[in-house]
TORPA-4810 file (N, C-alpha, C, O; in nm, 3 decimals):
<nodes>
NODE_1_0.061_-0.118_0.011_-0.004_-0.015_0.001_0.087_0.123_0.004_0.184_0.133_0.079_M
NODE_2_0.048_0.220_-0.080_0.127_0.344_-0.090_0.130_0.399_0.008_0.049_0.360_0.091_A
NODE_3_0.217_0.509_0.046_0.195_0.622_0.185_0.121_0.730_0.102_0.138_0.758_-0.017_E
NODE_4_0.034_0.783_0.192_-0.071_0.844_0.157_-0.004_1.017_0.149_-0.029_1.080_0.046_E
NODE_5_0.069_1.077_0.246_0.110_1.180_0.263_0.242_1.167_0.230_0.325_1.121_0.309_G
NODE_6_0.271_1.211_0.103_0.433_1.258_0.041_0.454_1.358_-0.004_0.371_1.440_-0.043_A
NODE_7_0.592_1.368_-0.005_0.680_1.501_-0.044_0.769_1.491_-0.163_0.850_1.399_-0.153_R
NODE_8_0.776_1.565_-0.278_0.888_1.576_-0.366_0.932_1.748_-0.423_0.871_1.851_-0.451_V
NODE_9_1.058_1.706_-0.419_1.115_1.838_-0.461_1.146_1.845_-0.617_1.255_1.806_-0.659_L
NODE_10_1.075_1.882_-0.678_1.126_1.898_-0.869_1.196_2.017_-0.879_1.171_2.125_-0.827_L
NODE_11_1.305_1.977_-0.969_1.341_2.070_-1.060_1.291_2.120_-1.174_1.252_2.037_-1.256_G
NODE_12_1.279_2.261_-1.209_1.194_2.282_-1.321_1.264_2.369_-1.397_1.290_2.480_-1.349_V
NODE_13_1.307_2.334_-1.532_1.398_2.429_-1.613_1.290_2.526_-1.688_1.184_2.490_-1.740_R
NODE_14_1.338_2.645_-1.680_1.265_2.737_-1.740_1.158_2.819_-1.643_1.079_2.899_-1.693_G
NODE_15_1.160_2.800_-1.537_1.091_2.818_-1.439_1.127_2.951_-1.375_1.129_2.958_-1.252_M
NODE_16_1.158_3.065_-1.455_1.244_3.183_-1.393_1.176_3.337_-1.372_1.242_3.438_-1.345_D
NODE_17_1.044_3.332_-1.388_0.986_3.463_-1.366_0.880_3.411_-1.268_0.865_3.291_-1.242_T
NODE_18_0.811_3.508_-1.218_0.706_3.508_-1.146_0.553_3.431_-1.204_0.465_3.367_-1.148_E
NODE_19_0.576_3.475_-1.338_0.441_3.425_-1.412_0.482_3.255_-1.428_0.393_3.169_-1.425_T
NODE_20_0.594_3.229_-1.442_0.604_3.088_-1.492_0.600_3.007_-1.365_0.548_2.896_-1.357_S
NODE_21_0.661_3.072_-1.267_0.629_2.999_-1.110_0.471_2.978_-1.076_0.424_2.877_-1.022_R
NODE_22_0.401_3.088_-1.116_0.251_3.059_-1.076_0.161_2.964_-1.199_0.052_2.909_-1.187_S
NODE_23_0.236_2.970_-1.295_0.182_2.869_-1.386_0.230_2.738_-1.339_0.146_2.648_-1.354_A
NODE_24_0.346_2.700_-1.285_0.380_2.606_-1.247_0.280_2.557_-1.121_0.208_2.457_-1.133_V
NODE_25_0.283_2.612_-1.040_0.190_2.590_-0.928_0.040_2.572_-0.964_-0.018_2.480_-0.906_E
NODE_26_-0.024_2.641_-1.044_-0.145_2.618_-1.070_-0.144_2.481_-1.152_-0.226_2.394_-1.121_Q
NODE_27_-0.064_2.462_-1.244_-0.071_2.300_-1.303_-0.068_2.209_-1.212_-0.151_2.119_-1.220_A
NODE_28_0.016_2.209_-1.114_0.019_2.117_-1.008_-0.093_2.134_-0.896_-0.118_2.061_-0.800_L
NODE_29_-0.134_2.217_-0.926_-0.281_2.204_-0.791_-0.412_2.162_-0.875_-0.519_2.133_-0.820_R
NODE_30_-0.395_2.161_-0.986_-0.489_2.105_-1.060_-0.483_1.927_-1.059_-0.579_1.856_-1.088_E
NODE_31_-0.370_1.888_-1.026_-0.354_1.751_-1.044_-0.449_1.674_-0.921_-0.433_1.709_-0.804_V
NODE_32_-0.521_1.595_-0.947_-0.590_1.554_-0.846_-0.490_1.471_-0.713_-0.400_1.397_-0.754_R
NODE_33_-0.501_1.480_-0.606_-0.441_1.451_-0.520_-0.296_1.533_-0.493_-0.195_1.490_-0.437_G
NODE_34_-0.317_1.647_-0.543_-0.191_1.752_-0.514_-0.271_1.811_-0.411_-0.391_1.829_-0.428_V
NODE_35_-0.199_1.848_-0.283_-0.230_1.919_-0.170_-0.144_2.059_-0.145_-0.177_2.157_-0.079_R
NODE_36_-0.047_2.038_-0.207_0.033_2.191_-0.209_0.104_2.172_-0.294_0.137_2.059_-0.327_R
NODE_37_0.161_2.318_-0.373_0.269_2.309_-0.492_0.320_2.429_-0.438_0.231_2.514_-0.422_A
NODE_38_0.437_2.467_-0.404_0.492_2.608_-0.411_0.649_2.586_-0.463_0.737_2.503_-0.441_E
NODE_39_0.638_2.687_-0.533_0.748_2.710_-0.675_0.880_2.836_-0.596_0.825_2.908_-0.512_A
NODE_40_0.968_2.852_-0.607_1.079_2.908_-0.574_1.136_2.957_-0.649_1.120_2.912_-0.762_S
NODE_41_1.219_3.057_-0.637_1.294_3.131_-0.733_1.435_3.044_-0.773_1.525_3.081_-0.848_S
NODE_42_1.426_2.945_-0.716_1.566_2.866_-0.728_1.540_2.729_-0.824_1.595_2.619_-0.818_D
NODE_43_1.425_2.785_-0.923_1.385_2.674_-1.022_1.343_2.526_-0.953_1.369_2.417_-1.003_L
NODE_44_1.254_2.555_-0.790_1.260_2.412_-0.761_1.095_2.446_-0.709_1.053_2.554_-0.669_Q
NODE_45_1.028_2.330_-0.722_0.887_2.340_-0.703_0.849_2.229_-0.580_0.854_2.110_-0.609_V
NODE_46_0.814_2.269_-0.450_0.792_2.163_-0.342_0.640_2.102_-0.346_0.540_2.166_-0.312_A
NODE_47_0.641_1.988_-0.387_0.476_1.914_-0.400_0.431_1.849_-0.279_0.503_1.758_-0.236_V
NODE_48_0.338_1.874_-0.224_0.274_1.751_-0.128_0.168_1.704_-0.194_0.080_1.763_-0.257_E
NODE_49_0.187_1.585_-0.172_0.034_1.488_-0.229_0.012_1.380_-0.163_0.074_1.348_-0.062_Y
NODE_50_-0.106_1.295_-0.231_-0.164_1.170_-0.185_-0.111_1.076_-0.295_-0.161_1.051_-0.404_D
NODE_51_0.006_1.029_-0.238_0.066_0.897_-0.335_-0.021_0.788_-0.345_0.019_0.702_-0.423_A
NODE_52_-0.158_0.759_-0.274_-0.262_0.682_-0.318_-0.324_0.715_-0.466_-0.372_0.630_-0.540_A
NODE_53_-0.315_0.839_-0.491_-0.381_0.897_-0.605_-0.306_0.957_-0.714_-0.355_0.956_-0.826_E
NODE_54_-0.180_1.013_-0.691_-0.070_1.053_-0.793_0.079_1.009_-0.800_0.158_0.991_-0.708_V
NODE_55_0.089_1.001_-0.888_0.258_0.955_-0.874_0.354_1.088_-0.901_0.310_1.202_-0.913_T
NODE_56_0.475_1.056_-0.908_0.575_1.190_-0.921_0.557_1.206_-1.098_0.540_1.316_-1.152_V
NODE_57_0.566_1.067_-1.177_0.551_1.110_-1.309_0.442_1.170_-1.357_0.439_1.221_-1.469_M
NODE_58_0.325_1.169_-1.258_0.203_1.230_-1.330_0.208_1.371_-1.279_0.137_1.455_-1.334_D
NODE_59_0.296_1.408_-1.164_0.328_1.547_-1.169_0.421_1.635_-1.273_0.400_1.752_-1.306_L
NODE_60_0.532_1.547_-1.318_0.616_1.590_-1.409_0.569_1.594_-1.563_0.612_1.674_-1.647_I
NODE_61_0.450_1.471_-1.590_0.370_1.501_-1.699_0.292_1.617_-1.703_0.281_1.669_-1.814_R
NODE_62_0.230_1.676_-1.597_0.145_1.792_-1.583_0.244_1.911_-1.633_0.218_1.990_-1.724_A
NODE_63_0.366_1.908_-1.552_0.433_2.012_-1.612_0.454_2.022_-1.780_0.435_2.122_-1.850_L
NODE_64_0.495_1.897_-1.820_0.536_1.896_-1.969_0.409_1.953_-2.035_0.423_2.044_-2.116_R
NODE_65_0.281_1.905_-2.004_0.193_1.983_-2.074_0.189_2.117_-2.099_0.140_2.165_-2.201_R
NODE_66_0.256_2.202_-1.979_0.223_2.337_-2.022_0.360_2.374_-2.046_0.388_2.486_-2.004_I
NODE_67_0.473_2.299_-2.113_0.589_2.331_-2.156_0.729_2.342_-2.072_0.837_2.391_-2.107_G
NODE_68_0.688_2.280_-1.949_0.823_2.287_-1.873_0.899_2.142_-1.863_0.828_2.042_-1.865_F
NODE_69_1.013_2.131_-1.856_1.087_2.001_-1.832_1.138_2.002_-1.679_1.192_2.094_-1.617_L
NODE_70_1.108_1.880_-1.638_1.083_1.859_-1.490_1.171_1.739_-1.438_1.183_1.645_-1.516_A
NODE_71_1.237_1.730_-1.306_1.293_1.631_-1.245_1.300_1.630_-1.124_1.307_1.731_-1.055_G
NODE_72_1.298_1.498_-1.079_1.343_1.502_-0.929_1.514_1.570_-0.869_1.627_1.565_-0.917_M
NODE_73_1.463_1.623_-0.760_1.625_1.660_-0.719_1.670_1.578_-0.606_1.785_1.590_-0.563_E
</nodes>
């Protein structure tokens, strides 16, 4: 059984403006199972999510759909 409360730190290429950080946060918050997404100016986004509902690859795919490349830090 998957751990329900999970956290991951993703590195996101090209997330270097406030607008892009907001877009990344919004895209992740729209993924079912994401509880919190907080992007920082150092090209990272911290995500809290329910691992029973969503995987890290789901999060990465959500960012790819809006034009960002992401990976685990």
